[in-house]
Structures are given as C-alpha cells and as structure tokens.
C-alpha positions as CSV (number, residue, x, y, z in Angstrom):
1,M,-10.9,-1.9,-25.0
2,R,-9.1,-3.9,-22.0
3,L,-6.1,-2.4,-23.6
4,L,-6.8,1.0,-22.6
5,A,-8.6,0.0,-19.2
6,L,-5.4,0.7,-17.9
7,L,-5.2,-0.3,-13.9
8,S,-3.2,1.3,-11.3
9,V,-2.2,-1.1,-8.5
10,F,-2.7,1.0,-4.8
11,A,-1.1,0.6,-1.7
12,C,-1.8,1.7,1.8
13,A,0.0,1.2,5.2
14,L,-1.6,-1.3,7.4
15,S,-0.8,0.1,10.9
16,A,-3.3,-2.1,12.5
17,H,-6.0,-0.1,11.1
18,V,-9.1,-0.1,9.4
19,G,-9.6,2.5,6.7
20,S,-6.8,4.9,8.4
21,P,-3.3,4.4,6.4
22,D,-1.5,7.6,7.2
23,I,1.2,7.0,10.2
24,Y,1.4,9.7,12.8
25,Y,4.7,9.5,16.2
26,D,5.0,11.6,18.4
27,G,8.2,10.4,19.2
28,S,12.2,11.8,19.9
29,A,15.0,11.6,17.8
30,G,18.3,11.7,20.2
31,P,17.5,15.5,21.8
32,Y,14.9,16.6,19.3
33,R,11.5,16.1,19.9
34,L,9.6,15.6,16.3
35,A,6.1,14.8,15.2
36,V,6.0,12.8,12.0
37,T,3.7,12.1,9.4
38,I,3.8,9.8,6.7
39,R,1.6,9.2,4.0
40,P,2.1,6.0,2.3
41,P,2.6,5.4,-1.2
42,Q,-0.6,4.5,-3.9
43,V,1.5,2.3,-5.7
44,I,4.5,0.1,-5.2
45,P,7.0,0.6,-6.4
46,G,5.8,4.2,-5.2
47,V,6.8,7.4,-3.3
48,A,5.6,7.9,0.5
49,E,5.2,11.6,1.5
50,I,6.9,12.5,4.9
51,E,6.3,15.7,7.3
52,I,7.7,16.2,10.0
53,R,7.4,19.2,12.8
54,S,10.4,19.7,15.2
55,Q,8.9,20.5,18.3
56,T,12.7,21.4,19.9
57,P,14.4,24.6,18.3
58,G,17.9,24.1,16.5
59,I,17.7,21.3,14.1
60,R,19.4,22.2,10.7
61,R,19.2,18.8,8.9
62,L,17.0,16.1,8.8
63,R,18.0,12.9,6.7
64,I,15.4,10.2,6.0
65,V,16.3,6.9,4.1
66,P,13.7,3.9,3.9
67,L,14.6,0.3,4.9
68,P,13.2,-3.1,4.9
69,I,13.1,-4.0,8.6
70,S,14.6,-7.3,8.3
71,G,16.6,-9.4,5.9
72,A,19.7,-8.3,4.1
73,G,18.2,-4.9,2.4
74,A,18.1,-3.9,6.1
75,K,22.0,-3.6,6.5
76,F,22.3,-1.8,3.5
77,A,21.4,1.7,3.3
78,P,20.5,3.8,0.4
79,T,21.9,7.5,0.1
80,P,19.3,9.5,2.4
81,D,17.4,12.5,0.9
82,I,17.3,15.9,2.8
83,A,14.3,16.7,4.1
84,Q,13.6,20.1,2.7
85,P,12.6,22.7,5.6
86,S,9.1,25.4,4.9
87,K,9.9,28.7,3.6
88,A,7.2,30.0,6.4
89,D,8.4,27.4,9.3
90,A,11.7,26.5,9.6
91,Q,10.7,23.9,12.4
92,F,8.5,22.0,9.8
93,F,10.1,19.7,7.2
94,T,8.9,17.4,3.9
95,G,9.9,15.0,1.7
96,T,9.3,12.0,0.0
97,L,10.8,8.5,-0.3
98,W,10.8,5.5,-2.8
99,I,9.6,2.5,-1.6
100,M,10.5,-0.1,-4.3
101,R,8.9,-3.2,-2.9
102,A,5.7,-4.4,-1.0
103,G,6.5,-5.1,2.8
104,S,7.6,-4.2,6.2
105,W,9.7,-1.2,5.9
106,R,11.1,1.3,8.2
107,V,11.5,5.0,7.4
108,R,15.1,6.2,9.6
109,I,15.2,10.1,10.5
110,N,18.6,11.5,11.2
111,A,18.6,14.6,12.9
112,E,21.3,17.3,13.2
113,G,21.6,20.4,14.9
114,D,23.0,22.5,17.9
115,A,22.3,20.2,20.4
116,G,24.1,17.3,18.4
117,A,22.9,14.5,16.4
118,G,19.8,12.0,17.2
119,E,18.0,9.5,15.1
120,L,14.5,7.7,14.9
121,S,13.2,4.9,12.8
122,L,9.6,4.1,12.4
123,P,8.0,1.2,10.9
124,V,5.9,1.7,7.5
125,P,4.2,-1.3,6.4
126,A,2.8,-1.0,2.4
127,L,1.0,-3.5,0.6
128,S,-1.0,-3.5,-2.4
129,M,-4.5,-2.7,-1.4
130,R,-6.9,-2.4,-4.6
131,I,-6.9,-2.4,-8.4
132,L,-8.3,0.7,-9.9
133,K,-9.4,1.2,-13.2
134,M,-8.8,4.0,-15.6
135,Q,-11.1,6.8,-15.3
136,T,-13.9,6.7,-17.9
137,G,-13.2,10.2,-19.1
138,L,-9.8,9.8,-19.4
139,E,-10.9,6.3,-21.4
140,M,-12.8,8.5,-23.4
141,I,-9.6,10.8,-24.6
142,L,-7.2,8.1,-25.1
143,L,-9.5,5.7,-27.3
144,P,-9.8,8.5,-30.2
145,L,-6.0,9.3,-29.8
146,L,-5.5,5.7,-30.3
147,V,-7.2,5.4,-33.4
148,V,-5.8,8.1,-34.7
149,L,-2.2,6.9,-34.4
150,M,-3.2,3.6,-35.9
151,V,-4.2,5.5,-39.0
152,G,-1.7,7.6,-38.7
153,L,0.7,5.0,-39.1
154,V,-0.6,3.0,-41.7
155,S,-1.6,5.9,-43.7
156,I,2.4,7.4,-43.3
157,I,3.7,4.1,-44.6
158,G,1.0,3.6,-47.4
159,A,2.1,7.3,-48.4
160,G,5.9,6.3,-48.3
161,V,5.3,3.3,-50.4
162,R,3.0,5.1,-52.7
163,E,4.9,8.2,-53.2
164,G,8.4,8.5,-51.6
165,Q,10.0,8.2,-54.9
166,L,8.3,10.3,-57.1
167,K,9.9,12.9,-58.7
168,V,7.8,16.3,-58.0
169,G,4.4,16.7,-60.0
170,E,4.9,12.5,-61.4
171,P,1.7,11.2,-61.2
172,V,1.2,7.7,-59.2
173,D,1.1,4.8,-61.3
174,A,-1.1,1.6,-60.4
175,S,1.4,-0.5,-59.2
176,R,2.6,1.9,-56.9
177,R,-1.1,2.0,-55.8
178,T,-0.9,-1.8,-55.6
179,R,2.2,-2.0,-53.5
180,A,0.8,0.9,-50.9
181,R,-2.4,-1.1,-50.5
182,I,-0.5,-4.5,-50.0
183,V,1.9,-2.7,-47.2
184,M,-0.8,-0.5,-45.8
185,T,-2.7,-3.8,-45.5
186,T,0.1,-5.8,-43.9
187,T,0.9,-2.6,-41.3
188,G,-2.4,-2.4,-40.4
189,A,-2.4,-6.5,-39.2
190,L,0.9,-5.7,-37.5
191,V,-0.4,-2.9,-35.6
192,L,-3.6,-4.9,-34.5
193,L,-1.2,-8.1,-33.8
194,A,0.8,-5.4,-31.8
195,L,-2.2,-4.2,-30.0
196,W,-3.4,-7.8,-29.3
197,A,-0.1,-9.0,-27.9
198,G,0.3,-5.8,-25.5
199,N,-3.5,-6.8,-24.3
200,R,-2.5,-10.3,-23.6
201,W,0.4,-8.9,-21.5
202,W,-1.4,-6.3,-19.8
203,D,-4.2,-9.1,-18.9
204,S,-1.1,-11.0,-17.5
205,E,0.3,-8.1,-15.4
206,A,-3.2,-7.7,-14.3
207,S,-3.5,-11.3,-13.2
208,F,-0.5,-10.8,-11.3
209,Y,-1.3,-8.2,-9.3
210,Q,-4.8,-9.2,-8.8
211,R,-3.1,-12.5,-6.8
212,I,-0.5,-9.7,-4.9
213,V,-3.2,-7.3,-3.9
214,F,-4.1,-7.3,-0.1
215,K,-6.8,-9.9,1.4
216,P,-7.4,-9.2,4.9
217,L,-7.6,-12.4,7.1
218,D,-11.2,-13.8,7.7
219,L,-12.5,-13.8,11.2
220,S,-15.5,-15.4,12.4
221,A,-16.9,-15.2,16.1
222,Q,-19.0,-18.0,17.9
223,L,-20.9,-18.5,21.4
224,E,-19.5,-21.7,23.3
225,P,-21.0,-22.8,26.9
226,G,-19.8,-21.2,29.4
227,D,-19.7,-17.6,28.0
228,Q,-16.5,-17.9,26.0
229,L,-16.6,-16.7,22.6
230,R,-14.0,-18.4,20.1
231,L,-12.5,-16.7,17.4
232,Q,-11.4,-18.4,14.2
233,I,-8.9,-16.6,11.9
234,K,-8.7,-18.0,8.2
235,D,-6.2,-17.2,5.6
236,P,-8.0,-16.3,2.2
237,G,-4.9,-17.5,0.4
238,W,-2.9,-13.9,0.1
239,L,0.8,-15.1,0.0
240,N,1.1,-17.8,2.1
241,R,0.6,-16.0,5.5
242,K,1.1,-17.8,8.5
243,L,-1.4,-17.8,11.6
244,D,1.5,-18.7,14.2
245,D,3.9,-15.9,13.9
246,F,2.2,-13.1,15.6
247,I,3.7,-11.6,18.6
248,P,3.1,-9.8,21.5
249,D,2.3,-6.2,21.8
250,H,1.7,-4.8,25.0
251,N,2.2,-8.6,26.6
252,H,-0.7,-10.1,24.2
253,L,-0.9,-11.2,21.2
254,M,-4.3,-10.0,20.3
255,H,-6.0,-6.7,21.3
256,M,-9.8,-6.6,20.4
257,Y,-12.2,-4.0,20.7
258,V,-15.8,-5.0,21.2
259,I,-18.7,-2.1,20.0
260,R,-22.1,-2.4,20.5
261,L,-24.1,-1.6,17.3
262,P,-26.1,0.2,16.4
263,E,-25.2,2.9,19.3
264,M,-22.2,2.1,20.3
265,E,-23.1,3.1,23.7
266,R,-20.8,0.5,25.1
267,V,-17.3,-0.7,24.4
268,W,-14.8,-3.5,25.7
269,H,-11.0,-3.5,25.3
270,L,-10.5,-7.5,26.1
271,H,-7.5,-9.5,24.8
272,P,-8.1,-13.1,23.8
273,E,-5.4,-15.7,24.3
274,Q,-4.5,-18.0,21.5
275,T,-5.0,-21.9,21.7
276,D,-4.1,-22.9,18.1
277,P,-2.8,-21.5,15.4
278,G,-5.2,-19.0,14.0
279,A,-7.5,-19.5,16.9
280,F,-8.4,-17.1,20.3
281,V,-10.8,-17.6,23.3
282,Q,-12.3,-14.7,25.0
283,Q,-13.9,-15.2,28.7
284,L,-16.6,-12.7,28.0
285,P,-17.5,-10.2,30.9
286,P,-21.5,-9.5,31.6
287,M,-22.7,-8.0,28.4
288,P,-26.6,-7.2,27.5
289,A,-28.1,-9.1,24.3
290,G,-27.7,-7.1,20.7
291,R,-24.9,-7.2,17.8
292,Y,-21.3,-6.4,18.3
293,K,-18.8,-5.4,15.8
294,I,-15.5,-7.0,16.9
295,F,-11.4,-5.3,15.7
296,G,-8.7,-7.5,16.6
297,D,-5.5,-5.9,16.5
298,L,-2.3,-8.8,15.5
299,V,1.3,-8.4,14.6
300,H,3.2,-10.7,12.9
301,E,6.8,-11.3,13.6
302,S,7.9,-9.2,10.3
303,G,6.5,-6.2,11.9
304,L,3.6,-6.3,9.7
305,P,0.3,-5.3,12.0
306,E,-2.7,-6.2,10.8
307,T,-6.9,-5.8,12.1
308,V,-8.9,-8.5,11.8
309,V,-12.9,-7.8,11.5
310,T,-16.4,-9.5,11.9
311,E,-19.8,-9.0,14.0
312,V,-21.5,-11.3,15.7
313,S,-24.7,-11.4,17.3
314,L,-24.9,-12.5,21.5
315,P,-27.7,-13.1,23.8
316,E,-27.4,-11.9,27.1
317,I,-24.4,-12.5,28.8
318,A,-24.2,-13.2,32.6
319,G,-20.2,-13.4,32.0
320,K,-17.5,-13.2,34.8
321,P,-16.1,-9.7,36.0
322,L,-13.5,-8.0,33.7
323,V,-9.8,-9.3,35.3
324,G,-6.2,-7.8,34.2
325,D,-5.9,-5.5,31.2
326,D,-9.4,-6.6,30.0
327,A,-12.0,-2.9,30.4
328,G,-14.9,-1.8,29.4
329,G,-17.1,1.3,29.9
330,E,-20.3,3.2,28.8
331,G,-21.4,6.4,27.2
332,P,-24.3,8.4,25.7
333,P,-26.1,6.3,22.9
334,L,-25.3,8.4,19.5
335,S,-28.7,9.0,18.9
336,Q,-28.5,11.3,22.0
337,T,-25.0,12.4,21.4
338,N,-24.0,16.2,21.5
339,G,-21.0,17.0,19.4
340,D,-20.2,19.8,21.5
341,R,-19.9,17.9,24.8
342,T,-16.5,17.5,26.1
343,V,-16.9,15.7,29.2
344,S,-17.3,12.3,30.0
345,P,-18.5,10.9,33.4
346,L,-16.2,8.0,35.1
347,P,-17.8,5.3,37.3
348,D,-16.1,6.5,40.2
349,G,-17.6,10.1,40.2
350,G,-14.6,11.8,38.5
351,R,-14.5,12.8,34.9
352,M,-12.8,12.9,32.0
353,V,-12.6,16.1,30.2
354,W,-11.2,16.7,26.3
355,E,-9.2,19.6,26.1
356,R,-10.4,20.5,22.8
357,E,-8.6,22.9,20.7
358,P,-11.0,25.9,19.1
359,G,-12.0,25.3,15.6
360,K,-13.3,22.9,13.2
361,L,-11.8,18.9,13.4
362,Q,-10.1,18.4,9.8
363,S,-9.7,15.1,7.6
364,R,-6.1,14.2,7.3
365,K,-4.4,16.7,9.0
366,L,-2.5,15.8,12.4
367,S,-3.9,16.9,15.6
368,W,-3.1,16.3,19.0
369,F,-6.3,15.0,21.2
370,R,-5.9,16.0,24.7
371,F,-7.8,14.4,27.8
372,R,-7.4,15.8,31.4
373,V,-8.8,13.3,34.4
374,D,-10.6,14.8,37.0
375,D,-10.7,12.9,40.5
376,A,-14.6,13.2,41.9
377,K,-13.4,16.4,44.0
378,G,-13.0,17.8,40.8
379,Q,-9.5,18.2,41.4
380,P,-6.4,16.5,38.9
381,A,-6.2,12.9,39.5
382,E,-3.2,12.0,41.5
383,D,-3.7,8.5,41.2
384,M,-2.8,7.7,37.4
385,E,-0.9,4.7,36.1
386,M,0.4,3.3,33.1
387,Y,-2.2,0.8,31.4
388,M,-0.5,-1.6,29.5
389,G,2.9,0.4,29.5
390,M,1.8,3.6,28.1
391,P,-0.4,6.4,29.9
392,G,-3.5,5.9,28.0
393,H,-5.4,4.0,24.6
394,A,-7.4,5.4,22.4
395,A,-9.4,3.9,19.7
396,F,-11.0,6.4,16.7
397,V,-14.0,4.9,15.2
398,R,-16.3,6.2,12.7
399,T,-19.8,5.8,13.4
400,D,-20.4,3.7,9.8
401,M,-17.9,1.3,11.0
402,T,-15.2,2.1,8.3
403,V,-12.4,3.7,9.9
404,F,-11.0,2.1,13.5
405,A,-7.3,3.0,14.7
406,H,-6.2,1.9,17.9
407,V,-3.7,5.0,19.2
408,H,-1.2,5.4,21.5
409,P,0.6,8.7,23.2
410,S,3.0,7.9,20.8
411,G,0.8,7.6,17.8
412,S,-0.7,5.1,15.6
413,V,2.2,2.6,15.0
414,P,1.7,-0.4,16.8
415,M,4.4,-1.0,19.7
416,A,5.1,-4.0,18.5
417,A,6.3,-3.2,15.0
418,L,7.8,-0.1,16.8
419,A,10.1,-2.2,18.9
420,L,11.3,-4.0,15.7
421,A,12.1,-0.8,13.8
422,Q,13.9,0.9,16.4
423,G,14.7,-1.3,19.7
424,P,13.3,-2.5,23.0
425,E,15.6,-0.2,24.7
426,Q,14.8,2.8,22.9
427,M,10.9,1.4,23.3
428,H,11.4,0.9,27.2
429,G,12.6,4.9,27.6
430,M,10.0,6.4,25.6
431,H,7.3,4.8,27.9
432,M,8.8,5.9,31.2
433,A,9.8,9.7,29.7
434,H,6.1,10.5,30.0
435,G,5.1,10.2,33.3
436,M,2.5,10.3,35.1
437,P,0.4,13.7,34.8
438,P,-3.3,13.6,34.7
439,V,-3.4,14.2,31.3
440,V,-3.1,12.1,28.1
441,S,-2.8,13.3,24.6
442,F,-3.0,11.2,21.5
443,P,-1.4,12.4,17.9
444,Y,-3.9,11.4,15.0
445,G,-5.3,12.5,11.4
446,F,-8.7,11.7,10.4
447,P,-8.4,9.9,6.9
448,K,-11.7,11.1,6.1
449,P,-14.8,13.1,6.9
450,G,-17.7,12.2,8.8
451,N,-18.9,11.5,12.5
452,Y,-16.4,9.5,14.8
453,R,-16.8,8.5,18.2
454,I,-13.6,8.5,20.3
455,F,-12.9,5.8,23.2
456,V,-10.0,6.8,25.6
457,Q,-8.6,4.7,28.1
458,V,-6.4,5.5,31.1
459,K,-5.7,3.4,34.5
460,R,-6.0,4.8,38.5
461,A,-5.4,3.4,41.3
462,G,-5.7,-0.2,39.7
463,K,-8.6,0.1,37.8
464,V,-8.9,1.0,34.1
465,E,-11.8,3.8,33.2
466,T,-13.3,4.7,29.8
467,G,-13.9,8.3,28.4
468,I,-16.3,8.3,25.6
469,F,-16.4,11.2,23.3
470,D,-17.6,12.5,19.7
471,A,-16.0,14.1,17.1
472,K,-17.7,15.7,13.9
473,V,-15.0,16.0,11.2
474,D,-14.7,18.4,7.9
475,E,-12.9,17.8,4.7
C-alpha cells in the first residue's frame, strides 16, 4: 500500500554544476589557510558534513555555523558548533551542521590559534532535488510488521473486553463474546480509518514536496543568420523563479562551455550577452559541423547558482575570430586517448604538464590538480596573466555528460556567490594573493567513478590557451 511506500526528499548543492554536489574550497581564514569540503544534506531539514584541513599549523579551535546568505536570518547566528580534530591528524577537523530550510546558505568558519583569529564564509545552496521511494526490501519487512501490529491491537482490545474482568477459571459467557466481537469490529474499522487518513495525509505531503523539488531551467539553442547562436531559457514553473535577476560572475552573466560530441576533442569557453530576460546571444567562432553539448553557468542575485544544459547540431560555421575572454581549444579524440598522458601541447609550441600525484584517482576525495605551463623552449612560462580575475579555469566533465563542474584555483564555488557570502573586498585580496607563477592548481573531488575529460585554461601574453587531459576515477 502507498502508505508504506514512504518517500524521502533529497537535496543537493547546486554549485553551478551538473551531478557534482559536494563543495570544495581552498582559501584563507585570516592567517590560516584551510582546505574545506562541504557535503550538503540529503534531506531538508538535514545535516551537512564539513571536513576542514588546516594547511597552517597552530590552529586550536574551529567553530562552524550555518546562516542564510540574505534576509533577517543572516543577522542572527545560532550557537556555533565546534569542529572536532582527528585523533590521527591534529590538522584535520570534522563537523556537522543542520540546514533547516531550502535556499542560499553560507557556512561561517571561525578559526582560533597561535596566530590569532580568522574568519571564512562559504556559500552552500541546498535544494530538494528528487523524491526517492523506500527500498523494496525495507518495504517487504515493514508490511508484515504493520499487519502484525494491526491484528495484535484488535486482538488485545478484544481480549480485554472478553476476559478482562473475569475471575480466574471463570468461563466466558455468550454476552462477553458478543461484546468482544463488536468492539473488535469497531476497533478494526477505526484502525483502517486511521490508516486511510494517514495515507491521505502522506499523499498531501508528498504532493507538496513534489511541487518544491527543484526543476532546472530549460535551455534551447537555435542558430540564426550571421552565425549567431540564440539561447532561450524558460522556467518550468518552479517556485516563481526569475529570469532577470542574474548577476555577473567574472564580469559575465553567463559562462558557456560548448563541447563537441561524441569525441570531446573541441571545446569553447564563451560568454553570451543577455538581450532580454532569459534570452542570450553568442557570436560563434569557426566551428566544424557536428553535435555539441552546451553547459551554461548562471548565478541569481540570491547567490543561487544554476547550470543550464542543452544539445545542438550545427553545420560548419565560418564564424568570427575569438575576442576578449572567449577562448577555445583542441585535443585528441576520446577514442584515441591515453589515460596515462600528462602532457598537452599548446598552439604556440609550449606545453601544459599535469603534475599528477602518484596513485589512482578516487571519487569523493579532495585532490589538488596541479598543472605547469612551459614555453616553446621547455622552460617554465614567464608571461602568465590573470584570466578573468583568476590564474586559470578548469572544467571537469564526465565523458557521458552526467557530470560538469567549472572549477577555479579557489575551488568549486562560483565567485559571484562567494562574494555574497564573504564580501568583495576579501574576494579581491584572494585573487591577487595567488600571484602569477607558471603553475595553477585546482581543488576538486570527482563525485562518482568513471572516465573524465579535464579542460584547463590559462592566459599568456594576452592569449588564452587550453590544455586537455583525461582521468580514470575509481570508486
């Protein structure tokens, strides 16, 4: 029966990603550099798991507290929880936090230690993502138990009416048996009525949750004369979401990755312009005919990031040269890839080298992906520049397109949402503190096993260059 098909509402962080819910961040809380992993709650209300590794010695205590990014609740913090240090590693801390309602949240981390105090806030948007039915095995266990409870309740009440006032050894007369049958019938009817009412109530709750389960924005793409790609975003009717409240992230309202399918040998990182609410236009560069996957990152003014997704088939595009922050790259087709390849040639004769740590890559584990850029002479590049305010950008894409994550050297958090959580002044300082060495690294954890392609973009002497690598991830 449907009453036993209990449902749980699951949640997932929408950190401008597809299929990559966990949040990874590498930054500073005052004098302390912290590597933070936040695993969003599975239900709302629910518990977020926090892991913090201090890369600076001397921290004595870490306090963590959840707050809404905006609204009245943002000004009234609950009592902080204390993150517990690991018995095996004094620099590693863990904690849990309740997130009581869906929306844009931030986790504030206060560090205390030998160097004084410091603070860091990270955005954690959490929304109900799907409804999951109870496992069949558990349902098969609970159904017989329910029947036993119903029969037991009716039997106990009947026995009490029939024999409760009898003396020891006194036989049960006909009138008592009749009263017992009447009471048992009435009790059974009341039990069935209670089950029916409970089922109606649960259906009502399930219907309510079904309405608030997150529905991604719909994206369509159409080629127009002049090699312009028109993108149209539509709201499928989820909680009256706006299409005119997007805020700039690295000075662009949308960051769009276009990947050629099925070989993933070509990629473009483009920035369409908004023409109307929900409408964007992008002048395409030269592109071969084929089928393309499009991922478009957006951030609402509330700090909620979303990624819109679609596919489009294009004829050969004559296009116009890439300008500004728009960039593209080319690598080996997936069918010819070598999983051990750690060098990606660059158009100017240089190369990008993945300084890969030994061992296998594992899912749901924070790792640093470190890439070195060499010039045409094989020497570390000396002409590195900031690319949209960062030393580099990377996209981690599962080859079946079920995972897409746009990651920065600071982590997987969108910069516009991070600015809302901790303020633009701290953001600026963080960007400049990285400097411009010929090496860029990205903290990230693959959400599930499989084959991935990594697109890494850096800027040298005014030109954006793209390195392409492949990764096999184990459980």
